[in-house]
C-alpha positions as a printed NumPy array, in Angstrom:
array([[ 98.04 ,  85.504, 118.089],
       [100.985,  86.363, 115.847],
       [102.709,  88.587, 113.346],
       [103.305,  87.023, 109.936],
       [104.953,  87.973, 106.673],
       [102.627,  88.551, 103.695],
       [103.767,  85.393, 101.892],
       [102.962,  83.295, 104.987],
       [ 99.454,  84.695, 105.413],
       [ 97.548,  82.252, 103.117],
       [ 98.986,  79.307, 105.02 ],
       [ 98.131,  80.923, 108.356],
       [ 94.517,  81.413, 107.251],
       [ 93.996,  77.727, 106.414],
       [ 93.437,  76.758, 110.034],
       [ 90.932,  79.521, 110.813],
       [ 89.964,  83.082, 109.966],
       [ 91.177,  85.202, 112.913],
       [ 88.913,  87.748, 114.559],
       [ 91.025,  90.465, 112.971],
       [ 93.769,  90.694, 110.366],
       [ 95.595,  94.039, 110.39 ],
       [ 97.759,  94.695, 107.312],
       [100.031,  97.736, 107.381],
       [102.72 ,  98.927, 104.993],
       [103.571, 101.242, 102.12 ],
       [103.767,  98.78 ,  99.215],
       [100.28 ,  98.858,  97.608],
       [100.689,  95.596,  95.675],
       [101.572,  93.519,  98.727],
       [ 98.9  ,  95.172, 100.892],
       [ 96.331,  94.426,  98.186],
       [ 97.433,  90.804,  97.776],
       [ 97.384,  90.177, 101.529],
       [ 93.898,  91.673, 101.704],
       [ 92.791,  89.508,  98.77 ],
       [ 93.964,  86.404, 100.656],
       [ 91.763,  87.354, 103.629],
       [ 88.771,  88.1  , 101.395],
       [ 89.149,  84.802,  99.555],
       [ 89.32 ,  82.824, 102.794],
       [ 86.3  ,  84.7  , 104.16 ],
       [ 84.282,  83.719, 101.069],
       [ 85.332,  80.08 , 101.485],
       [ 84.023,  80.179, 105.053],
       [ 80.754,  81.779, 103.848],
       [ 81.323,  85.267, 105.182],
       [ 79.251,  86.361, 102.236],
       [ 78.54 ,  89.96 , 103.192],
       [ 81.313,  92.535, 103.046],
       [ 81.171,  96.086, 104.396],
       [ 83.907,  98.651, 103.804],
       [ 84.482, 101.557, 106.203],
       [ 86.802, 104.328, 104.998],
       [ 88.299, 106.052, 108.033],
       [ 88.897, 109.631, 106.951],
       [ 88.499, 113.074, 108.488],
       [ 85.207, 113.25 , 110.383],
       [ 84.824, 109.486, 110.759],
       [ 83.618, 108.518, 114.256],
       [ 84.57 , 105.397, 116.19 ],
       [ 80.855, 104.8  , 116.831],
       [ 80.457, 103.92 , 113.146],
       [ 82.673, 100.865, 113.685],
       [ 80.697,  99.844, 116.782],
       [ 77.415, 100.257, 114.943],
       [ 78.557,  98.16 , 111.976],
       [ 79.816,  95.349, 114.206],
       [ 76.589,  95.318, 116.182],
       [ 74.162,  95.654, 113.28 ],
       [ 74.252,  92.035, 112.111],
       [ 74.071,  90.958, 108.479],
       [ 70.984,  91.612, 106.368],
       [ 71.804,  89.254, 103.531],
       [ 74.161,  86.609, 104.898],
       [ 74.85 ,  84.607, 108.027],
       [ 78.305,  86.142, 108.451],
       [ 80.097,  89.276, 107.304],
       [ 83.572,  90.662, 106.837],
       [ 84.032,  94.292, 107.853],
       [ 86.922,  96.115, 106.225],
       [ 88.303,  99.146, 108.035],
       [ 90.605, 101.215, 105.84 ],
       [ 92.634, 103.972, 107.475],
       [ 93.603, 106.883, 105.246],
       [ 96.107, 108.109, 107.838],
       [ 97.547, 107.125, 111.196],
       [ 94.917, 105.397, 113.387],
       [ 93.86 , 107.669, 116.217],
       [ 94.073, 106.437, 119.797],
       [ 90.274, 106.2  , 120.152],
       [ 90.098, 104.057, 116.998],
       [ 92.652, 101.602, 118.372],
       [ 90.829, 101.506, 121.693],
       [ 87.489, 100.89 , 119.968],
       [ 88.796,  98.023, 117.831],
       [ 90.612,  96.441, 120.782],
       [ 87.468,  96.587, 122.922],
       [ 85.241,  95.172, 120.168],
       [ 87.555,  92.206, 119.67 ],
       [ 86.989,  91.106, 123.259],
       [ 83.323,  90.448, 122.475],
       [ 83.282,  90.102, 118.699],
       [ 80.435,  87.842, 117.47 ],
       [ 81.533,  84.634, 115.742],
       [ 79.728,  85.732, 112.582],
       [ 81.838,  88.914, 112.234],
       [ 85.469,  89.237, 111.196],
       [ 87.566,  92.388, 110.739],
       [ 90.098,  93.219, 108.038],
       [ 92.04 ,  96.405, 108.811],
       [ 94.457,  98.068, 106.393],
       [ 96.647, 101.109, 106.959],
       [ 99.915, 102.711, 105.98 ],
       [102.977, 101.59 , 107.899],
       [102.421, 101.981, 111.626],
       [105.043, 103.747, 113.686],
       [106.708, 102.185, 116.7  ],
       [104.617, 104.211, 119.15 ],
       [101.459, 102.661, 117.678],
       [102.658,  99.068, 117.462],
       [103.984,  99.179, 121.026],
       [100.823, 100.692, 122.497],
       [ 98.708,  98.676, 124.923],
       [ 95.667,  98.768, 122.646],
       [ 97.598,  97.468, 119.652],
       [ 99.009,  94.675, 121.806],
       [ 95.401,  93.66 , 122.593],
       [ 94.611,  93.668, 118.865],
       [ 97.693,  91.617, 118.093],
       [ 96.74 ,  89.002, 120.691],
       [ 93.257,  88.666, 119.197],
       [ 94.327,  88.18 , 115.595],
       [ 97.117,  88.44 , 113.051],
       [ 99.232,  91.468, 112.142],
       [100.871,  91.552, 108.71 ],
       [103.737,  94.032, 108.33 ],
       [104.378,  94.778, 104.645],
       [107.854,  95.946, 103.674],
       [109.108,  97.088, 100.259],
       [110.801,  94.397,  98.207],
       [114.562,  94.525,  98.75 ],
       [116.667,  94.815,  95.599],
       [118.564,  91.649,  96.526],
       [115.31 ,  89.656,  96.39 ],
       [113.871,  91.269,  93.258],
       [115.187,  88.821,  90.635],
       [113.997,  85.84 ,  92.645],
       [110.601,  87.465,  93.132],
       [110.266,  88.082,  89.381],
       [111.315,  84.496,  88.611],
       [108.675,  83.17 ,  91.011],
       [105.958,  85.345,  89.464],
       [106.939,  84.129,  86.005],
       [106.883,  80.522,  87.236],
       [103.311,  80.93 ,  88.437],
       [102.248,  81.751,  84.881],
       [104.295,  78.942,  83.341],
       [107.239,  81.041,  82.172],
       [110.943,  81.376,  82.962],
       [113.837,  83.611,  81.98 ],
       [117.612,  83.43 ,  81.993],
       [119.585,  85.425,  84.531],
       [120.372,  88.294,  82.151],
       [116.7  ,  88.726,  81.277],
       [115.709,  88.645,  84.944],
       [118.307,  91.348,  85.636],
       [116.966,  93.421,  82.758],
       [113.414,  93.21 ,  84.063],
       [114.585,  93.963,  87.613],
       [116.506,  97.055,  86.507],
       [113.516,  98.423,  84.632],
       [110.899,  97.887,  87.319],
       [112.99 ,  98.578,  90.417],
       [111.166, 100.529,  93.119],
       [107.67 ,  99.897,  91.756],
       [106.293,  96.462,  92.654],
       [102.829,  97.249,  91.311],
       [104.236,  98.187,  87.909],
       [106.522,  95.138,  88.053],
       [103.525,  92.876,  88.554],
       [101.746,  94.522,  85.628],
       [104.775,  94.015,  83.378],
       [105.058,  90.349,  84.379],
       [101.372,  89.802,  83.657],
       [101.855,  91.497,  80.29 ],
       [104.637,  89.039,  79.453],
       [102.194,  86.241,  80.251],
       [ 99.843,  87.589,  77.609],
       [102.488,  88.3  ,  74.993],
       [104.453,  85.047,  75.089],
       [103.711,  81.347,  75.383],
       [104.857,  79.245,  78.306],
       [108.501,  78.3  ,  78.689],
       [111.593,  80.489,  78.567],
       [111.031,  84.065,  77.468],
       [112.715,  85.162,  74.207],
       [115.451,  87.595,  75.168],
       [115.201,  90.255,  72.449],
       [111.402,  90.347,  72.338],
       [111.273,  90.598,  76.128],
       [113.741,  93.482,  76.085],
       [111.492,  95.338,  73.655],
       [108.315,  94.523,  75.579],
       [109.32 ,  95.538,  79.096],
       [108.827,  99.23 ,  79.683],
       [111.182, 101.303,  81.788],
       [108.764, 101.735,  84.694],
       [111.246, 102.217,  87.53 ],
       [110.098, 104.774,  90.082],
       [112.676, 105.752,  92.649],
       [112.58 , 107.407,  96.027],
       [115.392, 109.038,  97.941],
       [115.387, 106.029, 100.244],
       [116.031, 103.694,  97.299],
       [119.23 , 105.683,  96.751],
       [120.151, 105.309, 100.416],
       [119.604, 101.535, 100.227],
       [121.767, 101.248,  97.105],
       [124.587, 103.305,  98.636],
       [124.541, 101.49 , 101.976],
       [124.625,  98.13 , 100.211],
       [127.753,  99.223,  98.301],
       [126.101,  98.961,  94.878],
       [127.695, 101.83 ,  92.929],
       [125.988, 101.063,  89.607],
       [122.534, 101.01 ,  91.185],
       [123.357, 104.198,  93.095],
       [124.162, 105.997,  89.836],
       [121.054, 104.623,  88.1  ],
       [118.791, 105.534,  91.018],
       [120.196, 109.049,  91.264],
       [119.641, 109.555,  87.52 ],
       [116.072, 108.356,  87.958],
       [115.461, 110.787,  90.804],
       [116.826, 113.684,  88.759],
       [114.723, 112.701,  85.725],
       [111.588, 112.453,  87.856],
       [112.146, 115.939,  89.276],
       [112.817, 114.939,  92.875],
       [113.832, 117.841,  95.121],
       [117.623, 117.796,  95.719],
       [117.262, 118.897,  99.393],
       [115.154, 115.799, 100.109],
       [117.734, 113.514,  98.484],
       [120.508, 115.202, 100.473],
       [118.561, 114.869, 103.724],
       [118.03 , 111.119, 103.167],
       [121.73 , 110.5  , 102.446],
       [122.967, 112.677, 105.317],
       [120.513, 111.098, 107.747],
       [121.829, 107.626, 106.848],
       [125.419, 108.763, 107.449],
       [124.502, 110.347, 110.793],
       [122.89 , 107.045, 111.768],
       [126.089, 105.22 , 110.854],
       [128.066, 107.615, 113.035],
       [125.742, 106.951, 115.982],
       [126.152, 103.215, 115.449],
       [129.957, 103.5  , 115.395],
       [129.883, 105.603, 118.559],
       [127.639, 103.042, 120.229],
       [129.996, 100.245, 119.271],
       [132.94 , 102.181, 120.669],
       [131.139, 102.448, 124.019],
       [130.898,  98.628, 124.024],
       [127.117,  98.568, 124.13 ],
       [125.55 ,  95.572, 122.394],
       [124.911,  95.966, 118.679],
       [121.194,  95.186, 119.033],
       [120.861,  97.857, 121.712],
       [122.733, 100.381, 119.589],
       [120.472,  99.67 , 116.596],
       [117.362, 100.16 , 118.727],
       [118.69 , 103.428, 120.115],
       [119.362, 104.617, 116.562],
       [115.792, 103.586, 115.607],
       [116.94 , 101.115, 112.968],
       [114.355,  98.352, 112.608],
       [113.083,  95.738, 110.171],
       [114.926,  95.135, 106.874],
       [117.017,  98.28 , 107.4  ],
       [118.647,  96.646, 110.409],
       [120.383,  94.105, 108.185],
       [121.285,  96.852, 105.714],
       [123.057,  98.922, 108.377],
       [124.71 ,  95.864, 109.919],
       [126.236,  95.105, 106.525],
       [127.28 ,  98.704, 105.926],
       [129.083,  99.249, 109.237],
       [132.235,  97.225, 108.47 ],
       [132.59 ,  98.862, 105.051],
       [131.785, 102.464, 106.009],
       [134.162, 103.203, 108.861],
       [134.157, 106.385, 110.919],
       [136.719, 108.087, 108.67 ],
       [134.569, 107.527, 105.57 ],
       [131.405, 108.496, 107.441],
       [132.942, 111.769, 108.647],
       [134.129, 112.6  , 105.14 ],
       [130.631, 111.863, 103.819],
       [129.152, 114.29 , 106.363],
       [131.641, 116.955, 105.233],
       [130.621, 116.317, 101.637],
       [126.96 , 116.568, 102.625],
       [127.56 , 119.97 , 104.206],
       [129.362, 121.163, 101.07 ],
       [126.593, 119.766,  98.839],
       [124.061, 121.72 , 100.876],
       [125.856, 124.981, 100.07 ],
       [125.858, 124.116,  96.36 ],
       [122.141, 123.296,  96.349],
       [121.433, 126.594,  98.125],
       [123.539, 128.522,  95.593],
       [126.128, 129.576,  98.162],
       [128.929, 127.754,  96.34 ],
       [129.435, 127.08 ,  92.62 ],
       [128.781, 123.637,  91.245],
       [126.066, 121.234,  90.126],
       [123.916, 119.942,  92.974],
       [123.144, 116.61 ,  91.324],
       [126.821, 115.958,  90.6  ],
       [127.624, 116.698,  94.24 ],
       [124.844, 114.329,  95.339],
       [126.303, 111.671,  93.056],
       [129.761, 112.059,  94.567],
       [128.261, 111.785,  98.047],
       [126.251, 108.669,  97.199],
       [129.27 , 106.994,  95.621],
       [131.425, 107.811,  98.641],
       [128.883, 106.067, 100.854],
       [128.772, 103.194,  98.361],
       [132.53 , 102.677,  98.64 ],
       [134.142, 104.764,  95.896],
       [137.592, 106.206,  96.698],
       [137.295, 108.987,  99.259],
       [137.839, 112.397,  97.692],
       [139.839, 115.207,  99.213],
       [138.008, 117.135, 101.91 ],
       [135.691, 119.662, 100.247],
       [136.18 , 123.295, 101.045],
       [133.197, 125.312, 102.218]])
């Protein structure tokens, strides 16, 4: 039928409960909320029995067939949840696709998994699944949307905050939507409706930011130097491995170089992005970064990455985290330093 964004799913479910809803992504809060919307709609339509199948090592596709064919013992209709712990195997996709072609009206499927790779979503079996139901792709919340998202969550519980307070909350919960939701709910318990008191809110909101190396890449590519510094400090404090941070930054710069080379060959930008395997929200991120990070800056960043690698490995003197910071800031638009010696 269609692919929809998580926020559009409740509206999509009003007309009917599809044969299958497949939710995939790496943001637990949004996966959970999308699943809750399906469960709530199933209850409204009197799918009163719910069976959960955890697909882990040793799980056989026959178990899905048996559950679909067994009928409901306690209710007229049932919702079967299939939860994949890892990447869905080919036989699992084939089984689900085949079942959907003859799925009884009294059975509906809710499938959840981590983010699916392109090979899976472009497979013939997944195309059959997509035609039979709804696929919900869950992406992490972009930093540019975070303040608005927090304001909307506060509005739902009858509260509001000025821009400075929203920025404070955003800075402290960045990279952890589940913790952000918990903090917002806590504010609903601590304070009455209306605008939040600034000082009390500052004291109440914990610093729950959890960063990944890819958060640093996003901050640098978007040209946000302050967020780049804050994210890098968070990674160091959390004990992230410097080689992983370096790999993420260098990989982003290599992608930029491929995009510049593709542009120079006069291939279409959309084609170049596909060839560089840049999809989803990251496509807009790289489109915005290209005019700002030209080939000269990108080459210098790659030279800095190579030098940083020697520092991290102990082959050259220096502090690895400081070198990573200089690299991130160069990508983010800080003045280009002299070429490092190796």
